[in-house]
C-alpha positions as YAML, in Angstrom:
chain: A
units: angstrom
residues:
- id: 1
  name: UNK
  ca: [0.00, 0.00, 0.00]
- id: 2
  name: UNK
  ca: [1.26, 3.54, -0.62]
- id: 3
  name: UNK
  ca: [3.08, 4.73, 2.47]
- id: 4
  name: UNK
  ca: [2.12, 8.36, 1.90]
- id: 5
  name: UNK
  ca: [-1.58, 7.48, 1.85]
- id: 6
  name: UNK
  ca: [-1.80, 5.84, 5.26]
- id: 7
  name: UNK
  ca: [0.60, 8.36, 6.80]
- id: 8
  name: UNK
  ca: [-1.59, 11.22, 5.57]
- id: 9
  name: UNK
  ca: [-4.66, 9.60, 7.11]
- id: 10
  name: UNK
  ca: [-2.75, 8.92, 10.33]
- id: 11
  name: UNK
  ca: [-1.67, 12.58, 10.57]
- id: 12
  name: UNK
  ca: [-5.18, 13.82, 9.79]
- id: 13
  name: UNK
  ca: [-6.87, 11.70, 12.46]
- id: 14
  name: UNK
  ca: [-4.09, 12.44, 14.96]
- id: 15
  name: UNK
  ca: [-4.52, 16.18, 14.43]
- id: 16
  name: UNK
  ca: [-8.28, 15.90, 14.94]
- id: 17
  name: UNK
  ca: [-7.78, 13.92, 18.16]
- id: 18
  name: UNK
  ca: [-5.32, 16.53, 19.48]
- id: 19
  name: UNK
  ca: [-7.82, 19.27, 18.59]
- id: 20
  name: UNK
  ca: [-10.41, 17.24, 20.53]
- id: 21
  name: UNK
  ca: [-12.68, 16.93, 17.52]
- id: 22
  name: UNK
  ca: [-12.60, 13.32, 18.69]
- id: 23
  name: UNK
  ca: [-12.49, 13.80, 22.49]
- id: 24
  name: UNK
  ca: [-11.13, 11.48, 25.14]
- id: 25
  name: UNK
  ca: [-13.13, 8.23, 25.49]
- id: 26
  name: UNK
  ca: [-15.17, 8.88, 22.34]
- id: 27
  name: UNK
  ca: [-15.32, 6.37, 19.49]
- id: 28
  name: UNK
  ca: [-13.76, 7.13, 16.13]
- id: 29
  name: UNK
  ca: [-16.01, 6.89, 13.07]
- id: 30
  name: UNK
  ca: [-16.39, 3.34, 11.76]
- id: 31
  name: UNK
  ca: [-13.90, 1.87, 9.31]
- id: 32
  name: UNK
  ca: [-16.47, 2.16, 6.53]
- id: 33
  name: UNK
  ca: [-16.97, 5.87, 7.30]
- id: 34
  name: UNK
  ca: [-13.21, 6.51, 7.29]
- id: 35
  name: UNK
  ca: [-12.80, 4.55, 4.03]
- id: 36
  name: UNK
  ca: [-15.43, 6.74, 2.40]
- id: 37
  name: UNK
  ca: [-14.04, 9.97, 3.90]
- id: 38
  name: UNK
  ca: [-10.45, 9.33, 2.84]
- id: 39
  name: UNK
  ca: [-11.28, 7.43, -0.38]
- id: 40
  name: UNK
  ca: [-8.95, 4.56, 0.43]
- id: 41
  name: UNK
  ca: [-8.87, 0.83, 1.07]
- id: 42
  name: UNK
  ca: [-9.68, -0.91, 4.35]
- id: 43
  name: UNK
  ca: [-6.05, -1.98, 4.73]
- id: 44
  name: UNK
  ca: [-4.89, 1.63, 4.42]
- id: 45
  name: UNK
  ca: [-7.29, 2.77, 7.16]
- id: 46
  name: UNK
  ca: [-6.21, -0.11, 9.39]
- id: 47
  name: UNK
  ca: [-2.54, 0.76, 8.90]
- id: 48
  name: UNK
  ca: [-3.24, 4.38, 9.91]
- id: 49
  name: UNK
  ca: [-5.18, 3.21, 12.97]
- id: 50
  name: UNK
  ca: [-2.34, 0.84, 13.91]
- id: 51
  name: UNK
  ca: [0.03, 3.83, 13.96]
- id: 52
  name: UNK
  ca: [-2.36, 5.69, 16.27]
- id: 53
  name: UNK
  ca: [-2.55, 2.65, 18.55]
- id: 54
  name: UNK
  ca: [1.25, 2.48, 18.67]
- id: 55
  name: UNK
  ca: [1.37, 6.18, 19.62]
- id: 56
  name: UNK
  ca: [-1.15, 5.69, 22.42]
- id: 57
  name: UNK
  ca: [-3.86, 7.83, 20.83]
- id: 58
  name: UNK
  ca: [-6.51, 5.13, 20.41]
- id: 59
  name: UNK
  ca: [-7.28, 1.59, 21.51]
- id: 60
  name: UNK
  ca: [-9.05, -0.95, 19.33]
- id: 61
  name: UNK
  ca: [-11.89, -3.02, 20.78]
- id: 62
  name: UNK
  ca: [-12.70, -6.24, 18.99]
- id: 63
  name: UNK
  ca: [-16.10, -5.88, 17.35]
- id: 64
  name: UNK
  ca: [-16.86, -2.59, 19.13]
- id: 65
  name: UNK
  ca: [-14.77, 0.03, 17.31]
- id: 66
  name: UNK
  ca: [-11.82, 2.26, 18.18]
- id: 67
  name: UNK
  ca: [-11.82, 4.36, 21.36]
- id: 68
  name: UNK
  ca: [-9.82, 7.57, 21.85]
- id: 69
  name: UNK
  ca: [-7.51, 7.34, 24.88]
- id: 70
  name: UNK
  ca: [-5.41, 10.45, 24.20]
- id: 71
  name: UNK
  ca: [-5.64, 13.17, 26.85]
- id: 72
  name: UNK
  ca: [-4.03, 16.60, 26.45]
- id: 73
  name: UNK
  ca: [-1.67, 17.52, 29.27]
- id: 74
  name: UNK
  ca: [-0.88, 20.87, 30.82]
- id: 75
  name: UNK
  ca: [2.88, 20.49, 30.67]
- id: 76
  name: UNK
  ca: [5.05, 20.15, 27.60]
- id: 77
  name: UNK
  ca: [5.01, 16.46, 26.79]
- id: 78
  name: UNK
  ca: [7.97, 14.78, 25.12]
- id: 79
  name: UNK
  ca: [7.64, 11.21, 23.93]
- id: 80
  name: UNK
  ca: [9.86, 8.40, 25.18]
- id: 81
  name: UNK
  ca: [8.88, 5.81, 22.59]
- id: 82
  name: UNK
  ca: [9.22, 8.05, 19.53]
- id: 83
  name: UNK
  ca: [11.88, 10.28, 18.01]
- id: 84
  name: UNK
  ca: [10.52, 13.79, 17.66]
- id: 85
  name: UNK
  ca: [12.22, 17.10, 16.92]
- id: 86
  name: UNK
  ca: [11.91, 20.12, 19.20]
- id: 87
  name: UNK
  ca: [9.88, 21.91, 16.52]
- id: 88
  name: UNK
  ca: [7.51, 18.93, 16.16]
- id: 89
  name: UNK
  ca: [7.01, 18.77, 19.92]
- id: 90
  name: UNK
  ca: [6.26, 22.49, 20.07]
- id: 91
  name: UNK
  ca: [3.72, 22.27, 17.23]
- id: 92
  name: UNK
  ca: [2.00, 19.28, 18.84]
- id: 93
  name: UNK
  ca: [1.73, 21.16, 22.14]
- id: 94
  name: UNK
  ca: [0.72, 24.41, 20.37]
- id: 95
  name: UNK
  ca: [3.65, 26.38, 21.77]
- id: 96
  name: UNK
  ca: [5.85, 28.98, 20.10]
- id: 97
  name: UNK
  ca: [9.37, 27.62, 19.69]
- id: 98
  name: UNK
  ca: [12.61, 29.57, 19.32]
- id: 99
  name: UNK
  ca: [16.16, 28.18, 19.23]
- id: 100
  name: UNK
  ca: [19.29, 30.18, 20.07]
- id: 101
  name: UNK
  ca: [22.64, 28.67, 19.05]
- id: 102
  name: UNK
  ca: [25.33, 29.47, 21.62]
- id: 103
  name: UNK
  ca: [28.08, 27.13, 20.38]
- id: 104
  name: UNK
  ca: [28.90, 25.77, 16.93]
- id: 105
  name: UNK
  ca: [32.33, 24.33, 16.23]
- id: 106
  name: UNK
  ca: [34.26, 21.21, 15.22]
- id: 107
  name: UNK
  ca: [35.98, 19.06, 17.86]
- id: 108
  name: UNK
  ca: [37.91, 15.79, 17.93]
- id: 109
  name: UNK
  ca: [36.60, 13.05, 20.25]
- id: 110
  name: UNK
  ca: [39.03, 12.38, 23.08]
- id: 111
  name: UNK
  ca: [39.47, 8.97, 24.66]
- id: 112
  name: UNK
  ca: [37.37, 10.08, 27.65]
- id: 113
  name: UNK
  ca: [34.55, 11.52, 25.53]
- id: 114
  name: UNK
  ca: [34.56, 8.47, 23.25]
- id: 115
  name: UNK
  ca: [34.00, 6.23, 26.27]
- id: 116
  name: UNK
  ca: [31.12, 8.46, 27.42]
- id: 117
  name: UNK
  ca: [29.40, 9.01, 24.08]
- id: 118
  name: UNK
  ca: [29.96, 5.84, 22.07]
- id: 119
  name: UNK
  ca: [31.93, 7.58, 19.33]
- id: 120
  name: UNK
  ca: [35.47, 6.47, 18.52]
- id: 121
  name: UNK
  ca: [38.53, 8.33, 19.74]
- id: 122
  name: UNK
  ca: [39.68, 10.69, 17.00]
- id: 123
  name: UNK
  ca: [36.22, 11.07, 15.40]
- id: 124
  name: UNK
  ca: [35.57, 14.55, 13.99]
- id: 125
  name: UNK
  ca: [32.36, 15.93, 15.48]
- id: 126
  name: UNK
  ca: [30.09, 18.92, 15.19]
- id: 127
  name: UNK
  ca: [29.71, 20.35, 18.73]
- id: 128
  name: UNK
  ca: [26.49, 22.35, 19.00]
- id: 129
  name: UNK
  ca: [24.85, 23.93, 22.02]
- id: 130
  name: UNK
  ca: [21.38, 25.45, 21.79]
- id: 131
  name: UNK
  ca: [18.99, 27.11, 24.22]
- id: 132
  name: UNK
  ca: [15.38, 26.18, 23.48]
- id: 133
  name: UNK
  ca: [12.58, 28.62, 24.22]
- id: 134
  name: UNK
  ca: [8.90, 27.72, 24.52]
- id: 135
  name: UNK
  ca: [6.46, 30.63, 24.65]
- id: 136
  name: UNK
  ca: [9.35, 32.96, 25.46]
- id: 137
  name: UNK
  ca: [10.86, 30.97, 28.34]
- id: 138
  name: UNK
  ca: [14.33, 29.40, 28.16]
- id: 139
  name: UNK
  ca: [13.49, 25.83, 29.20]
- id: 140
  name: UNK
  ca: [15.98, 23.45, 27.58]
- id: 141
  name: UNK
  ca: [19.74, 23.43, 27.04]
- id: 142
  name: UNK
  ca: [20.64, 20.99, 24.27]
- id: 143
  name: UNK
  ca: [24.26, 19.87, 24.06]
- id: 144
  name: UNK
  ca: [24.62, 18.01, 20.73]
- id: 145
  name: UNK
  ca: [27.45, 16.14, 19.05]
- id: 146
  name: UNK
  ca: [27.07, 14.91, 15.46]
- id: 147
  name: UNK
  ca: [29.53, 12.76, 13.53]
- id: 148
  name: UNK
  ca: [30.71, 15.01, 10.69]
- id: 149
  name: UNK
  ca: [31.16, 12.04, 8.36]
- id: 150
  name: UNK
  ca: [27.38, 11.44, 8.43]
- id: 151
  name: UNK
  ca: [26.21, 15.06, 8.72]
- id: 152
  name: UNK
  ca: [28.30, 16.99, 6.17]
- id: 153
  name: UNK
  ca: [27.43, 20.60, 5.43]
- id: 154
  name: UNK
  ca: [25.84, 21.40, 8.78]
- id: 155
  name: UNK
  ca: [25.75, 25.15, 9.51]
- id: 156
  name: UNK
  ca: [24.84, 27.35, 12.45]
- id: 157
  name: UNK
  ca: [21.81, 28.59, 10.48]
- id: 158
  name: UNK
  ca: [20.55, 25.02, 10.05]
- id: 159
  name: UNK
  ca: [21.16, 24.36, 13.76]
- id: 160
  name: UNK
  ca: [18.97, 27.33, 14.64]
- id: 161
  name: UNK
  ca: [16.04, 25.63, 12.93]
- id: 162
  name: UNK
  ca: [16.04, 21.81, 12.71]
- id: 163
  name: UNK
  ca: [19.09, 19.60, 12.28]
- id: 164
  name: UNK
  ca: [16.87, 16.51, 11.89]
- id: 165
  name: UNK
  ca: [14.95, 18.15, 9.05]
- id: 166
  name: UNK
  ca: [18.30, 18.76, 7.32]
- id: 167
  name: UNK
  ca: [19.47, 15.19, 7.96]
- id: 168
  name: UNK
  ca: [16.28, 13.58, 6.67]
- id: 169
  name: UNK
  ca: [15.18, 15.88, 3.87]
- id: 170
  name: UNK
  ca: [18.51, 17.23, 2.54]
- id: 171
  name: UNK
  ca: [21.00, 14.47, 3.32]
- id: 172
  name: UNK
  ca: [18.43, 11.69, 2.93]
- id: 173
  name: UNK
  ca: [19.63, 9.75, 5.97]
- id: 174
  name: UNK
  ca: [17.11, 7.68, 7.93]
- id: 175
  name: UNK
  ca: [16.96, 8.24, 11.69]
- id: 176
  name: UNK
  ca: [15.92, 4.92, 13.19]
- id: 177
  name: UNK
  ca: [16.73, 4.33, 16.88]
- id: 178
  name: UNK
  ca: [17.51, 6.41, 19.93]
- id: 179
  name: UNK
  ca: [18.66, 4.99, 23.27]
- id: 180
  name: UNK
  ca: [17.77, 7.26, 26.19]
- id: 181
  name: UNK
  ca: [18.73, 7.68, 29.82]
- id: 182
  name: UNK
  ca: [16.76, 10.09, 32.03]
- id: 183
  name: UNK
  ca: [18.11, 11.38, 35.34]
- id: 184
  name: UNK
  ca: [17.58, 14.31, 37.70]
- id: 185
  name: UNK
  ca: [20.70, 16.32, 38.55]
- id: 186
  name: UNK
  ca: [21.65, 19.42, 40.50]
- id: 187
  name: UNK
  ca: [21.53, 22.51, 38.30]
- id: 188
  name: UNK
  ca: [24.93, 23.85, 37.32]
- id: 189
  name: UNK
  ca: [25.91, 27.50, 37.24]
- id: 190
  name: UNK
  ca: [25.57, 27.27, 33.45]
- id: 191
  name: UNK
  ca: [22.01, 25.95, 33.74]
- id: 192
  name: UNK
  ca: [21.12, 28.80, 36.07]
- id: 193
  name: UNK
  ca: [22.67, 31.34, 33.71]
- id: 194
  name: UNK
  ca: [21.00, 30.11, 30.51]
- id: 195
  name: UNK
  ca: [17.63, 28.74, 31.66]
- id: 196
  name: UNK
  ca: [14.63, 30.33, 33.37]
- id: 197
  name: UNK
  ca: [14.94, 28.17, 36.50]
- id: 198
  name: UNK
  ca: [12.11, 29.86, 38.50]
- id: 199
  name: UNK
  ca: [13.72, 28.88, 41.78]
- id: 200
  name: UNK
  ca: [14.46, 25.24, 40.93]
- id: 201
  name: UNK
  ca: [17.89, 23.89, 41.87]
- id: 202
  name: UNK
  ca: [17.75, 20.77, 39.68]
- id: 203
  name: UNK
  ca: [17.26, 19.83, 36.03]
- id: 204
  name: UNK
  ca: [15.92, 16.75, 34.27]
- id: 205
  name: UNK
  ca: [18.65, 15.39, 32.01]
- id: 206
  name: UNK
  ca: [17.93, 13.24, 28.96]
- id: 207
  name: UNK
  ca: [20.94, 11.61, 27.28]
- id: 208
  name: UNK
  ca: [20.41, 10.23, 23.76]
- id: 209
  name: UNK
  ca: [22.51, 8.03, 21.51]
- id: 210
  name: UNK
  ca: [20.88, 8.02, 18.06]
- id: 211
  name: UNK
  ca: [21.52, 5.57, 15.23]
- id: 212
  name: UNK
  ca: [20.83, 5.58, 11.49]
- id: 213
  name: UNK
  ca: [19.44, 2.81, 9.27]
- id: 214
  name: UNK
  ca: [22.87, 1.13, 9.13]
- id: 215
  name: UNK
  ca: [23.00, 0.93, 12.92]
- id: 216
  name: UNK
  ca: [25.71, 3.59, 13.07]
- id: 217
  name: UNK
  ca: [25.84, 6.11, 15.91]
- id: 218
  name: UNK
  ca: [25.68, 9.60, 14.42]
- id: 219
  name: UNK
  ca: [24.47, 11.71, 17.38]
- id: 220
  name: UNK
  ca: [25.09, 11.98, 21.10]
- id: 221
  name: UNK
  ca: [23.01, 14.57, 22.92]
- id: 222
  name: UNK
  ca: [22.44, 15.74, 26.47]
- id: 223
  name: UNK
  ca: [19.23, 17.75, 26.95]
- id: 224
  name: UNK
  ca: [18.91, 19.64, 30.23]
- id: 225
  name: UNK
  ca: [15.29, 20.55, 31.06]
- id: 226
  name: UNK
  ca: [13.88, 23.07, 33.51]
- id: 227
  name: UNK
  ca: [11.61, 20.87, 35.72]
- id: 228
  name: UNK
  ca: [8.40, 22.91, 35.67]
- id: 229
  name: UNK
  ca: [7.75, 22.24, 31.98]
- id: 230
  name: UNK
  ca: [9.27, 18.76, 31.88]
- id: 231
  name: UNK
  ca: [6.95, 15.84, 31.25]
- id: 232
  name: UNK
  ca: [7.89, 12.68, 29.35]
- id: 233
  name: UNK
  ca: [5.07, 10.47, 28.17]
- id: 234
  name: UNK
  ca: [5.14, 6.83, 27.11]
- id: 235
  name: UNK
  ca: [2.66, 4.07, 26.38]
- id: 236
  name: UNK
  ca: [3.15, 0.70, 28.00]
- id: 237
  name: UNK
  ca: [1.31, -2.56, 27.38]
- id: 238
  name: UNK
  ca: [1.29, -5.63, 29.57]
- id: 239
  name: UNK
  ca: [2.90, -8.67, 27.97]
- id: 240
  name: UNK
  ca: [1.62, -12.07, 29.02]
...
C-alpha cells in the first residue's frame, strides 16, 4: 500500500484527536466511514489506525470500534517511545518555539569523551549547544554532538532551525533508533545562567545516543530541562 496514503490519514486523524474533535473516550467513526471519507482501502485505514494505537492515541476493541484514549496535558510532553524534533514537539503542544545557538564548532573526540558518548577516539564531530525557548521561556539546554562524516554541510543557520529536518530531507539519511537515559541532577551554574529556573535547583537530564538505518551512531546529545515544563510520556502494554 502507498506509504504516503496511510501516513496522511494517520496525521489527519491524529490532528483531529489533538484538537479534541474526537475527544477522550469517544469512538472514532467506523472503518467504513473513514474509508469513504479518505477514499482509500480498508487496509490503508487499518494501517493508519495501527500507527495511532502504537502512539497511544486510540485503543481498538474487537467488534466494538476504536476508542480515543489520548488526553491533552498541561505540561510540555515529550515522547519516550518516539523520536521527535523540538519543533515537532512544540507544534504538537501548540507552543511557540525559538532556538538560540550558543556554540557551533568542530571538535575531535578524546578517549574520555569516546567512552562516554559511544563515538570512537579521534572522530571529527560537530559540537552544537542550543537554548530552546517555549512561549518565550528558556526551558531546555541541548548539548549536541554529530559525527561530521554522516552530517556533512551542517551550519549554524541550520542548527537554529532543525538539524533533523536537514538530515532527513537534505542528506536523505534515515533516523531509526535512539537509546535514552533520564536522570535528575543538581543545576549547574551554566544551567542557572542560561535557563529560566524559576527557583528550581535541579534539572531533568535526557541523554540520547541516536543511530541511522545502518545501525551507526551519528548523534550523542544531552538535553537539560527546567523541571516545571518537563513531562515525558510513554505508552506501555502488559505482555503475558
